[in-house]
MARSESE-244167 format. One line per field, with one value per residue: x, y, z of N, C-alpha, C in turn; residue number from 0. Coordinates in steps of 0.02 Angstrom, whole numbers, m for minus. Example, Ala and Ser with C-alpha at 12.3 -4.5 7.8 and 13.67 -1.06 7.14 Angstrom:
! residues 2
neast <- [660:642]
nnorth <- [m284:m112]
nup <- [390:354]
caeast <- [615:684]
canorth <- [m225:m53]
caup <- [390:357]
ceast <- [660:645]
cnorth <- [m165:2]
cup <- [390:394]
resi <- [0:1]
END
This chain:
! residues 416
neast <- [802:768:605:531:439:483:597:537:467:574:635:537:547:671:661:604:708:822:811:889:949:829:767:853:833:696:699:777:694:585:643:681:555:496:584:558:419:384:323:193:150:150:42:m69:m218:m221:m89:m68:m154:m91:24:m23:m56:73:131:56:90:224:220:158:258:361:310:316:360:486:559:657:647:515:526:608:516:440:495:430:321:325:423:359:240:289:340:220:149:229:223:93:86:153:83:m37:m101:m194:m102:6:m41:m59:75:131:64:112:249:249:194:287:398:366:394:534:538:441:499:618:563:497:609:662:566:551:670:770:845:944:1006:1120:1119:1222:1270:1358:1285:1192:1117:1029:980:899:842:800:803:658:578:510:401:452:414:333:329:445:535:629:589:605:509:350:226:242:281:165:74:134:130:m7:m48:19:m42:m177:m164:m112:m220:m303:m222:m220:m355:m369:m280:m345:m466:m412:m366:m235:m143:m19:11:m95:m66:54:2:m81:20:85:m20:m38:88:94:m18:24:124:48:m23:82:132:49:m39:m177:m245:m212:m269:m407:m430:m395:m494:m605:m573:m577:m712:m767:m718:m788:m922:m928:m891:m990:m976:m1047:m1017:m892:m925:m1008:m916:m819:m900:m934:m807:m765:m861:m831:m700:m716:m803:m719:m636:m717:m838:m959:m902:m957:m974:m856:m742:m747:m735:m612:m529:m531:m479:m322:m221:m142:m218:m351:m313:m238:m333:m418:m329:m267:m141:m60:m82:m141:m93:m17:m119:m76:m24:m129:m230:m345:m316:m209:m270:m364:m279:m214:m322:m355:m240:m261:m372:m318:m226:m293:m271:m134:m66:49:168:256:311:309:220:270:359:274:180:258:302:182:134:241:270:347:298:295:197:19:m52:m150:m176:m252:m281:m152:m105:m194:m165:m30:m10:m121:m292:m316:m203:m213:m338:m308:m219:m288:m410:m387:m338:m448:m537:m479:m492:m631:m666:m602:m678:m799:m764:m740:m870:m924:m869:m930:m914:m816:m643:m518:m392:m386:m482:m419:m310:m375:m434:m319:m264:m368:m355:m228:m257:m358:m281:m203:m289:m286:m154:10:107:176:298:392:475:455:325:258:284:220:85:66:95:m4:m113:m85:m105:m240:m289:m318:m318:m218:m138:m10:110:160:92:13:m154:m252:m259:m331:m257:m154:m217:m274:m401:m515]
nnorth <- [1403:1233:1171:1046:966:959:884:763:738:728:614:520:522:463:341:221:180:179:116:132:265:339:296:348:484:494:454:557:671:631:620:753:814:753:799:935:948:852:851:896:794:686:717:690:597:496:459:391:286:213:186:96:m10:m40:m83:m200:m277:m294:m367:m483:m530:m558:m669:m767:m923:m914:m784:m693:m696:m650:m522:m460:m450:m342:m233:m207:m135:m48:62:127:172:274:360:391:464:579:627:667:799:859:850:935:1042:1083:1101:1028:897:886:901:788:685:711:684:546:495:541:469:344:340:315:184:120:134:61:m63:m85:m94:m210:m305:m293:m257:m336:m300:m331:m384:m442:m279:m187:m62:m47:m17:70:47:m96:m205:m346:m375:m476:m549:m540:m539:m571:m673:m779:m699:m602:m433:m355:m254:m138:m190:m324:m425:m467:m435:m333:m228:m214:m169:m47:23:26:116:233:245:271:394:470:483:566:683:716:743:854:944:955:1019:1137:1188:1162:1121:1062:989:902:824:766:696:600:527:471:394:306:238:176:96:4:m58:m116:m209:m290:m346:m451:m466:m521:m472:m333:m297:m317:m227:m107:m95:m82:40:125:114:176:307:336:330:430:544:542:489:415:355:298:201:120:77:10:m91:m161:m204:m281:m382:m447:m492:m574:m665:m724:m790:m872:m911:m1028:m1154:m1132:m993:m947:m967:m874:m754:m766:m741:m606:m558:m539:m683:m678:m614:m677:m809:m795:m756:m869:m962:m1038:m1015:m1060:m1206:m1347:m1318:m1349:m1390:m1333:m1211:m1131:m989:m1004:m1117:m1072:m969:m1039:m1114:m1011:m961:m1070:m1074:m954:m984:m1076:m1003:m874:m751:m716:m753:m826:m767:m641:m668:m804:m882:m934:m1040:m1125:m1159:m1223:m1333:m1400:m1422:m1436:m1340:m1185:m1025:m850:m779:m776:m721:m627:m489:m453:m585:m633:m550:m585:m723:m718:m617:m609:m575:m456:m370:m356:m290:m173:m114:m104:m36:108:146:117:210:334:319:315:444:517:483:541:677:692:680:798:897:963:1023:907:888:827:788:756:655:560:524:464:356:292:245:161:70:8:m49:m142:m222:m287:m377:m494:m518:m487:m355:m266:m298:m250:m104:9:4:m6:116:207:176:217:354:397:373:467:582:575:595:742:795:831:946:1060:1162:1268:1263:1326:1376:1292:1369:1451:1497:1419:1306:1282:1245:1168]
nup <- [291:260:250:355:291:159:172:201:81:m9:42:7:m131:m149:m85:m153:m239:m160:m14:100:98:86:204:302:283:316:451:502:482:560:688:709:711:824:923:916:939:1031:1159:1135:1049:1138:1217:1144:1123:1026:1014:1134:1113:1011:1082:1176:1091:1046:1165:1193:1081:1109:1230:1184:1100:1190:1253:1159:1076:1024:1075:1028:889:872:929:835:734:774:716:599:634:756:732:626:680:761:663:600:700:708:576:561:601:501:385:359:294:141:33:77:67:m70:m114:m54:m124:m253:m235:m210:m329:m424:m382:m427:m561:m607:m556:m633:m762:m750:m726:m849:m932:m879:m916:m1055:m1119:m1075:m964:m822:m662:m537:m459:m364:m255:m136:20:m26:m144:m192:m297:m357:m482:m582:m743:m839:m728:m559:m473:m615:m767:m712:m680:m572:m547:m451:m332:m309:m299:m368:m303:m195:m280:m357:m259:m222:m346:m365:m266:m313:m438:m404:m336:m441:m525:m448:m442:m577:m604:m521:m584:m706:m671:m630:m746:m792:m910:m944:m830:m831:m944:m898:m792:m856:m917:m805:m753:m859:m866:m738:m750:m846:m772:m669:m744:m791:m675:m652:m546:m475:m368:m364:m486:m464:m358:m418:m517:m434:m369:m480:m512:m398:m413:m532:m488:m388:m461:m552:m680:m795:m915:m890:m795:m872:m970:m892:m841:m958:m1004:m894:m897:m1019:m993:m879:m934:m1030:m944:m862:m921:m995:m1114:m1250:m1255:m1206:m1290:m1407:m1335:m1277:m1382:m1390:m1271:m1195:m1162:m1050:m958:m942:m918:m805:m713:m702:m661:m756:m801:m701:m668:m568:m439:m280:m139:m22:m57:m81:m42:37:111:189:261:337:418:489:559:639:719:788:865:952:1030:1080:1147:1177:1062:942:918:829:662:672:602:474:514:587:491:395:469:482:350:265:174:143:188:194:260:301:194:227:318:439:488:504:607:708:732:763:860:941:996:1073:1052:914:898:969:882:760:787:817:692:611:666:628:490:477:523:424:313:349:345:208:160:202:128:25:m132:m201:m170:m273:m223:m75:m86:m171:m92:16:m54:m99:20:54:m51:m27:95:62:m20:73:124:53:40:108:112:188:240:158:175:99:48:169:237:154:174:309:299:212:294:394:318:296:423:498:624:710:818:842:930:850:734:591:553:428:267:126:20:m26:m58:m183:m223:m329]
caeast <- [803:721:549:535:397:522:639:495:455:637:642:492:575:729:647:597:771:871:778:935:950:763:754:892:798:634:718:800:635:545:679:676:486:486:623:526:350:372:276:126:134:136:m22:m123:m249:m204:m22:m75:m187:m40:70:m54:m47:144:143:27:132:286:204:146:322:399:281:320:404:553:551:703:618:456:547:630:457:414:523:381:264:338:452:312:194:324:340:151:132:265:203:27:96:186:37:m99:m134:m208:m43:47:m68:m43:146:142:41:158:312:238:184:351:443:347:416:594:522:407:546:663:522:487:672:668:521:552:736:817:885:947:1059:1107:1151:1236:1317:1365:1220:1148:1072:1033:926:910:824:807:776:591:538:508:416:465:360:296:373:461:575:677:560:627:453:296:170:254:279:95:44:163:104:m78:m52:39:m94:m235:m147:m103:m287:m324:m183:m241:m420:m357:m251:m397:m512:m374:m346:m163:m138:44:6:m142:m29:100:m39:m99:80:95:m73:m25:146:76:m65:64:157:m3:m37:140:143:3:m68:m251:m267:m208:m317:m474:m434:m393:m561:m649:m558:m602:m785:m782:m709:m843:m984:m925:m889:m1049:m955:m1085:m981:m840:m957:m1029:m857:m791:m946:m928:m741:m765:m903:m794:m643:m741:m829:m662:m605:m761:m901:m962:m862:m982:m964:m788:m693:m741:m713:m540:m493:m531:m443:m256:m218:m109:m270:m402:m281:m216:m391:m445:m272:m243:m70:m27:m128:m120:m55:m28:m170:m43:m8:m191:m243:m396:m283:m169:m316:m392:m227:m204:m380:m347:m190:m292:m417:m277:m198:m329:m253:m64:m40:108:228:269:356:307:177:307:385:218:149:304:300:118:120:302:275:367:265:315:139:m43:m85:m205:m146:m288:m272:m83:m100:m232:m132:37:m8:m180:m349:m310:m154:m240:m389:m275:m187:m335:m464:m371:m333:m517:m567:m454:m522:m701:m668:m584:m737:m848:m741:m752:m941:m942:m829:m969:m883:m761:m575:m489:m331:m402:m517:m372:m272:m420:m442:m255:m259:m417:m327:m176:m289:m389:m227:m179:m338:m268:m81:42:166:206:366:433:469:432:252:236:285:169:21:62:93:m72:m157:m72:m135:m312:m303:m293:m338:m161:m123:54:114:175:58:m32:m216:m256:m284:m354:m215:m113:m257:m288:m463:m546]
canorth <- [1335:1191:1148:973:932:946:827:703:726:706:545:478:517:420:278:160:161:167:116:156:338:362:283:396:548:490:453:624:714:609:638:826:831:733:845:1001:948:790:860:899:727:642:736:671:532:446:434:342:227:172:162:35:m62:m59:m122:m267:m313:m312:m421:m544:m553:m586:m733:m812:m980:m888:m712:m653:m692:m607:m453:m433:m434:m277:m181:m194:m99:6:124:160:209:335:403:413:517:639:652:699:872:884:845:963:1089:1054:1099:972:835:886:888:718:645:720:650:474:480:550:414:284:343:273:115:94:130:4:m122:m95:m119:m279:m350:m288:m243:m384:m273:m377:m371:m396:m214:m170:m7:m49:m18:121:17:m168:m229:m411:m362:m536:m541:m568:m527:m619:m737:m772:m673:m550:m376:m341:m194:m134:m218:m393:m471:m433:m411:m266:m179:m203:m127:20:54:38:179:287:250:303:464:503:501:626:741:733:776:921:986:967:1070:1200:1207:1158:1072:1025:940:850:779:728:650:544:486:432:344:254:197:133:46:m49:m94:m159:m266:m334:m384:m508:m471:m520:m429:m263:m285:m311:m166:m51:m90:m55:112:160:117:227:371:346:342:495:597:532:474:355:323:257:143:75:48:m39:m148:m201:m236:m333:m437:m483:m526:m629:m716:m761:m832:m919:m927:m1095:m1159:m1100:m921:m931:m968:m810:m701:m774:m711:m534:m542:m571:m742:m660:m590:m726:m869:m779:m754:m936:m1003:m1081:m1004:m1098:m1260:m1401:m1293:m1387:m1360:m1295:m1144:m1093:m942:m1030:m1163:m1031:m933:m1086:m1131:m953:m957:m1125:m1051:m903:m1017:m1110:m952:m814:m688:m697:m768:m871:m726:m615:m705:m876:m918:m974:m1101:m1168:m1183:m1271:m1394:m1434:m1438:m1446:m1284:m1124:m963:m797:m751:m810:m682:m588:m454:m463:m653:m639:m518:m624:m785:m706:m570:m616:m532:m391:m329:m341:m238:m111:m85:m91:11:179:156:119:273:386:307:335:517:542:475:592:741:693:690:866:945:996:1006:863:901:762:770:716:595:511:499:418:296:258:207:106:20:m32:m89:m199:m265:m327:m429:m557:m521:m445:m325:m216:m317:m204:m40:60:0:5:187:243:166:258:424:410:378:532:634:571:622:811:818:847:1017:1071:1229:1320:1249:1377:1346:1286:1427:1433:1525:1365:1245:1272:1206:1180]
caup <- [317:224:290:365:241:99:188:194:10:m38:63:m32:m199:m147:m51:m194:m269:m107:52:152:97:103:274:342:278:355:522:519:487:617:750:717:729:893:965:914:964:1066:1215:1106:1025:1195:1246:1099:1139:976:1031:1187:1084:978:1134:1203:1040:1047:1226:1185:1034:1144:1277:1145:1074:1246:1271:1102:1084:1009:1085:987:822:876:941:771:695:794:672:545:662:804:703:581:723:782:604:589:748:689:510:565:607:440:327:385:248:75:m9:101:39:m141:m121:m36:m181:m309:m221:m218:m399:m459:m364:m463:m632:m619:m542:m692:m819:m738:m736:m921:m958:m856:m952:m1128:m1146:m1048:m910:m766:m613:m482:m459:m295:m241:m64:54:m55:m193:m195:m339:m388:m552:m623:m810:m846:m668:m504:m505:m687:m808:m677:m667:m502:m547:m397:m272:m299:m305:m404:m263:m168:m334:m374:m208:m229:m407:m355:m229:m357:m490:m374:m324:m506:m550:m411:m464:m645:m598:m492:m636:m756:m645:m624:m814:m797:m964:m941:m776:m853:m987:m855:m753:m899:m926:m744:m749:m909:m847:m682:m775:m877:m717:m637:m789:m797:m613:m652:m479:m478:m314:m385:m540:m435:m319:m465:m547:m382:m360:m539:m503:m348:m447:m579:m452:m355:m512:m595:m748:m815:m970:m861:m765:m926:m1002:m846:m838:m1020:m1004:m843:m921:m1070:m962:m837:m979:m1059:m892:m826:m955:m1025:m1176:m1312:m1251:m1184:m1344:m1443:m1290:m1266:m1438:m1379:m1210:m1192:m1119:m987:m911:m923:m891:m737:m670:m688:m640:m810:m808:m648:m651:m523:m383:m219:m96:31:m80:m89:12:82:158:235:304:385:466:532:604:688:767:829:914:1002:1075:1059:1181:1171:997:937:910:762:618:688:555:425:544:605:429:364:510:472:280:226:128:178:167:239:295:278:141:254:374:502:512:527:672:757:751:789:916:983:983:1105:1016:847:906:990:823:706:805:804:619:588:687:583:424:481:526:358:269:368:319:136:148:221:90:m27:m196:m179:m194:m293:m186:m17:m108:m197:m35:51:m95:m101:82:46:m97:5:147:29:m44:129:142:20:36:160:81:232:256:119:210:53:48:237:256:116:207:369:279:187:353:424:276:307:489:505:689:752:830:875:957:801:670:567:530:355:233:59:m32:m54:m67:m254:m228:m395]
ceast <- [749:666:553:493:438:572:601:482:517:649:599:516:632:711:642:663:824:836:824:935:882:746:791:857:735:649:740:741:594:578:674:606:471:524:587:458:333:321:204:104:114:69:m82:m151:m229:m134:m27:m110:m136:13:43:m45:26:160:116:66:197:274:192:212:364:374:285:367:477:550:597:676:558:475:574:571:425:439:477:323:285:370:403:257:225:326:271:134:166:239:134:34:126:140:m31:m137:m146:m146:4:24:m53:31:163:122:89:224:305:232:249:400:427:374:480:582:488:454:594:625:509:551:683:627:532:622:789:862:886:1007:1096:1147:1160:1287:1323:1297:1170:1096:1083:972:944:897:836:772:708:549:542:438:424:404:320:344:383:500:623:651:578:573:393:244:184:255:208:61:69:133:29:m89:m36:m14:m155:m222:m138:m170:m312:m287:m205:m309:m413:m328:m302:m445:m477:m349:m271:m146:m74:41:m45:m106:19:62:m60:m40:92:42:m59:33:129:24:m28:98:107:m19:21:157:100:m26:m144:m279:m267:m257:m387:m481:m435:m462:m609:m637:m584:m678:m804:m773:m768:m908:m984:m927:m948:m1030:m988:m1051:m926:m869:m979:m971:m826:m835:m939:m862:m738:m805:m866:m737:m665:m771:m774:m631:m651:m824:m901:m927:m892:m971:m891:m739:m690:m717:m638:m498:m488:m487:m375:m256:m187:m159:m317:m372:m253:m275:m417:m390:m247:m168:m30:m72:m97:m76:m68:m78:m139:m26:m70:m204:m295:m365:m244:m214:m346:m341:m215:m262:m378:m295:m219:m335:m377:m246:m231:m303:m180:m34:22:173:237:321:357:263:217:331:329:186:193:304:238:111:182:314:294:331:282:259:76:m82:m150:m180:m185:m279:m201:m75:m136:m193:m63:39:m68:m233:m340:m262:m179:m292:m358:m242:m238:m387:m445:m364:m404:m552:m544:m486:m594:m707:m649:m641:m789:m828:m752:m825:m963:m906:m870:m943:m818:m695:m543:m428:m346:m440:m468:m328:m312:m427:m376:m245:m308:m388:m275:m204:m322:m337:m204:m231:m320:m192:m54:107:199:277:416:422:442:356:225:231:233:101:14:59:25:m122:m148:m104:m211:m331:m274:m312:m281:m152:m58:61:124:136:11:m97:m217:m285:m295:m308:m173:m153:m269:m351:m497:m615]
cnorth <- [1293:1166:1071:934:913:890:761:687:701:632:498:470:467:348:217:135:144:171:143:232:367:353:332:464:548:492:522:672:697:630:713:846:811:779:912:1000:884:796:861:830:681:658:715:603:477:417:380:279:182:148:98:m23:m87:m102:m193:m309:m336:m370:m487:m573:m586:m654:m784:m870:m961:m811:m669:m644:m644:m534:m421:m413:m367:m221:m164:m151:m38:68:163:196:275:385:431:471:582:669:683:775:902:884:869:1004:1056:1050:1043:906:830:870:815:673:650:683:574:456:487:493:350:283:304:199:83:86:72:m61:m137:m121:m192:m327:m351:m279:m289:m356:m323:m359:m435:m332:m193:m113:m1:m57:29:91:m58:m195:m298:m407:m423:m526:m576:m563:m583:m617:m729:m750:m617:m494:m366:m276:m194:m165:m290:m444:m433:m401:m344:m212:m163:m158:m55:56:68:103:237:299:287:377:503:524:564:688:764:768:847:968:1003:1022:1138:1224:1211:1103:1030:971:885:799:736:677:590:498:442:378:287:209:150:81:m12:m91:m141:m219:m316:m371:m447:m520:m465:m474:m356:m248:m274:m246:m105:m41:m59:20:152:166:171:296:386:363:412:552:594:525:409:318:277:194:93:40:m5:m101:m193:m239:m293:m394:m480:m523:m585:m685:m757:m808:m887:m939:m999:m1096:m1126:m1024:m902:m923:m902:m753:m705:m748:m635:m513:m575:m630:m726:m637:m647:m790:m857:m780:m824:m986:m1051:m1073:m1046:m1155:m1308:m1375:m1335:m1352:m1318:m1223:m1101:m1048:m969:m1078:m1124:m995:m979:m1104:m1073:m946:m1012:m1105:m999:m933:m1053:m1062:m884:m749:m669:m713:m812:m832:m704:m657:m781:m915:m960:m1041:m1151:m1199:m1236:m1337:m1435:m1460:m1454:m1390:m1221:m1065:m909:m768:m785:m771:m649:m555:m462:m534:m664:m609:m559:m686:m772:m661:m575:m564:m462:m345:m310:m286:m172:m76:m63:m37:84:194:161:184:331:380:331:411:548:537:527:661:747:707:762:919:984:975:970:882:834:741:730:652:541:482:448:352:257:217:149:51:m23:m74:m151:m248:m312:m377:m496:m562:m479:m419:m274:m235:m278:m134:15:62:18:79:227:236:211:333:443:416:444:589:633:604:692:839:839:923:1022:1145:1284:1312:1306:1344:1342:1349:1409:1456:1471:1304:1229:1229:1220:1210]
cup <- [282:271:297:315:179:110:181:121:m26:m20:21:m104:m202:m128:m98:m222:m216:m39:107:155:115:176:319:341:319:429:544:529:548:683:762:740:802:941:970:950:1002:1122:1189:1081:1083:1228:1203:1118:1089:988:1084:1162:1050:1028:1166:1155:1040:1108:1220:1134:1066:1192:1241:1120:1130:1267:1215:1116:1070:1015:1041:917:822:887:877:728:713:750:614:570:704:773:660:620:744:723:591:635:729:625:510:567:545:380:350:333:180:30:12:70:m36:m153:m105:m94:m239:m297:m232:m291:m438:m443:m401:m535:m644:m605:m603:m751:m811:m748:m810:m954:m939:m899:m1028:m1159:m1117:m994:m852:m722:m597:m487:m386:m292:m165:m31:21:m101:m194:m232:m368:m464:m597:m690:m814:m784:m617:m473:m581:m725:m776:m657:m592:m494:m487:m332:m260:m303:m331:m358:m228:m221:m353:m324:m213:m289:m402:m317:m275:m411:m464:m362:m389:m535:m514:m432:m534:m645:m570:m545:m690:m734:m639:m691:m822:m848:m961:m886:m792:m897:m947:m814:m793:m911:m865:m736:m797:m890:m789:m701:m807:m823:m684:m680:m788:m732:m610:m582:m484:m424:m335:m441:m511:m397:m365:m498:m497:m371:m419:m535:m453:m376:m493:m545:m421:m405:m560:m669:m770:m872:m944:m830:m818:m959:m957:m841:m899:m1021:m954:m865:m973:m1039:m920:m879:m1011:m1008:m867:m863:m981:m1092:m1237:m1313:m1238:m1241:m1383:m1399:m1277:m1324:m1431:m1321:m1211:m1143:m1051:m935:m892:m894:m821:m689:m653:m672:m694:m822:m758:m626:m600:m467:m321:m173:m41:9:m90:m29:62:133:210:284:357:438:514:582:657:741:814:883:969:1053:1059:1089:1171:1103:1000:929:838:727:633:639:505:454:559:543:396:403:497:400:240:176:166:146:218:281:267:225:165:318:439:530:537:596:725:780:782:851:962:969:1011:1068:947:850:925:931:771:724:795:729:589:606:642:514:423:483:459:309:285:342:244:121:162:179:39:m96:m183:m212:m212:m252:m123:m34:m131:m141:4:12:m99:m38:81:3:m63:62:117:4:12:155:110:8:93:131:126:254:213:147:164:48:117:254:217:149:268:351:249:244:389:384:282:372:495:573:734:758:868:890:905:736:653:543:454:325:160:4:m65:m73:m140:m264:m294:m388]
resi <- [0:1:2:3:4:5:6:7:8:9:10:11:12:13:14:15:16:17:18:19:20:21:22:23:24:25:26:27:28:29:30:31:32:33:34:35:36:37:38:39:40:41:42:43:44:45:46:47:48:49:50:51:52:53:54:55:56:57:58:59:60:61:62:63:64:65:66:67:68:69:70:71:72:73:74:75:76:77:78:79:80:81:82:83:84:85:86:87:88:89:90:91:92:93:94:95:96:97:98:99:100:101:102:103:104:105:106:107:108:109:110:111:112:113:114:115:116:117:118:119:120:121:122:123:124:125:126:127:128:129:130:131:132:133:134:135:136:137:138:139:140:141:142:143:144:145:146:147:148:149:150:151:152:153:154:155:156:157:158:159:160:161:162:163:164:165:166:167:168:169:170:171:172:173:174:175:176:177:178:179:180:181:182:183:184:185:186:187:188:189:190:191:192:193:194:195:196:197:198:199:200:201:202:203:204:205:206:207:208:209:210:211:212:213:214:215:216:217:218:219:220:221:222:223:224:225:226:227:228:229:230:231:232:233:234:235:236:237:238:239:240:241:242:243:244:245:246:247:248:249:250:251:252:253:254:255:256:257:258:259:260:261:262:263:264:265:266:267:268:269:270:271:272:273:274:275:276:277:278:279:280:281:282:283:284:285:286:287:288:289:290:291:292:293:294:295:296:297:298:299:300:301:302:303:304:305:306:307:308:309:310:311:312:313:314:315:316:317:318:319:320:321:322:323:324:325:326:327:328:329:330:331:332:333:334:335:336:337:338:339:340:341:342:343:344:345:346:347:348:349:350:351:352:353:354:355:356:357:358:359:360:361:362:363:364:365:366:367:368:369:370:371:372:373:374:375:376:377:378:379:380:381:382:383:384:385:386:387:388:389:390:391:392:393:394:395:396:397:398:399:400:401:402:403:404:405:406:407:408:409:410:411:412:413:414:415]
END
């Protein structure tokens, strides 16, 4: 009988290309796990913490100006909490975390290849195979000039590839320490492909987070050469974007315009003030102050913002602010605090590992990366990005105990 973990990994391999098939597989694994160990799950304090968050989100939605719209917005949160609770029991041992990382990284390869074809070979859609596959795949990307691949828009692709890129580094380090040359070569290939994807998405957010993650790797591993190289490259790029004219011109000859002009907004000049993130954040904060406890209702920000500014935006490009203005302070805290507690405990465990294992470190950093991404964007509306965040959180939290779970052992850990 196939282990449920393998059903989860198979779902992750399918998910980027076919959210429907991947979703069915995830739902099947989750339902089986709840049927098998539901009683144990219900006894966990963390389950009750997320149940409280779900209740407060529901109450906020029922009090919204348009309850039906807000209730639909719950689909971006409640099912993923259920999946998270179940997956905690499926990702307990070191080998489980390694397999999870490998599944995510491998799933990024066809996404990267399709994206490269979109940008360089003129591949385009739409490509539809009923409900199984639905890719817009516009030539040149979406927005124009920015790779989107099968995600339909550049920013969710950037977040997805950022997660895969971070995990690929951890897997490569693990293979290097284990003297697995073939896996090292494969790891470098995955890192390289996802680096190209990150560049082609023109996502300043993903660039900044990727540099930060690289710096953290360099500091933890004491790679002073990497820190020096990143410092020099960052200085040149920032100088090309923001230095005074006498210094800027020669630096701009060294740095591709696609980078420095994206950083200083020279690629998109004269943007309306309504499209600026600072404007959106201020509006979301004003909404929060008007209804601090019950919020305005999930998915209500776009309507309110359009009524005020005439500009339609799907979200305020900041997840905490979106939750505050749409669900209220209490629901936001009920959702964020247990996640923060798991994150804190995960950090403590990393500090107590002694010789650091690259696999749990990379999982922790991948979740950090997607969390930081959501500070200046909200990509969880794409289920493929959303589920990765919850699964990474489940991999960080190894406190779940179920009736048949075997204790972690070292034979499968492959600890370097």
